[in-house]
N, C-alpha and C positions, 0 to 999 in steps of 0.2 A: 616073624610066621605070624602067630597068632593071633595076635595083633589084626592084623590085612585078613585073616580069616575070618575074625570076627564081623570087620568093616564090611566084608565080602557078604558076609550072612547076613546086616543088616539091611545092604542096599538090597540083594535081592526079596526080602520078609514088602519093605518099604514097597518096592516094584511089585506084588504078585496081590498088595492091599485092593480089595475095591476100589472102586473110584465111586462118588453121589452117581448119585442117578440124576438123568438127565429129566425133565419133567414134557409131557409131551402139550406141543399146545395145538390149538385150534387151526384147524387149514381145508383150504380149500374155499370156494366160491360161493357154495353151496347154504340157503340159507337157517339151513335146518340138521341139529350134531346129532347122534345117536352114543350115549357117555354109558358102556360098560361095564360093571366090577367084576372083576375078576381074581380066580382063588390067589386068596393070602392078599387081599387087601389093596392091588392096582387096580386101577382105572384106566381103560382105554375110549377117546373121541375116536367116531369116522363123521366128516363133513358130505357127506356127500347125497341128501337126500332131500330133493326137492318140496315138500311136503309135510305137513306134521302128520300126516295120513299112510303118504307111504314108509316114514321111521315107524311109527307104528305096529305098523305091519311086521316090518324086522323085528321090535324089540319087543314082540309077543313070547312068551314065554321063557323071555332072559331075566336075566338079571339085569335089566336096563332102564333107562327114561329116552328118551326126544329131550333136546334143549334147541333154543334160537343161537344161530350161530353169532358169538358175539362182534367178528369179526371180519362178515359178509357186507358187503358191498350192499344196502339201502335202498333203493330206489328215489329221486329226489320224489319230493311232495309237492303237491298239486295248490297251486289256488292259496298259499300261503306266500307272502311277501316280507320284509325284515321292512320295519317301519321305525325313526328316529326318534327316540323319545326327547 
């Protein structure tokens, strides 16, 4: 009986332990993201801005910075063609 109770207690403690933190990915198709630092050391990314100016206006007065969305689709470059070597 004591062994079963100890096992049950172990299972309950194990199941109630917090899991690993999930990393937030950059999302959205907008070319500019706002990265904001939160209290406690976390960061939050919001990729909804169409220009750096729009993002900077939103970041003003906050602990945040604007950066390019590395996963946003890029327009094709004009005038460049691949030449075989």
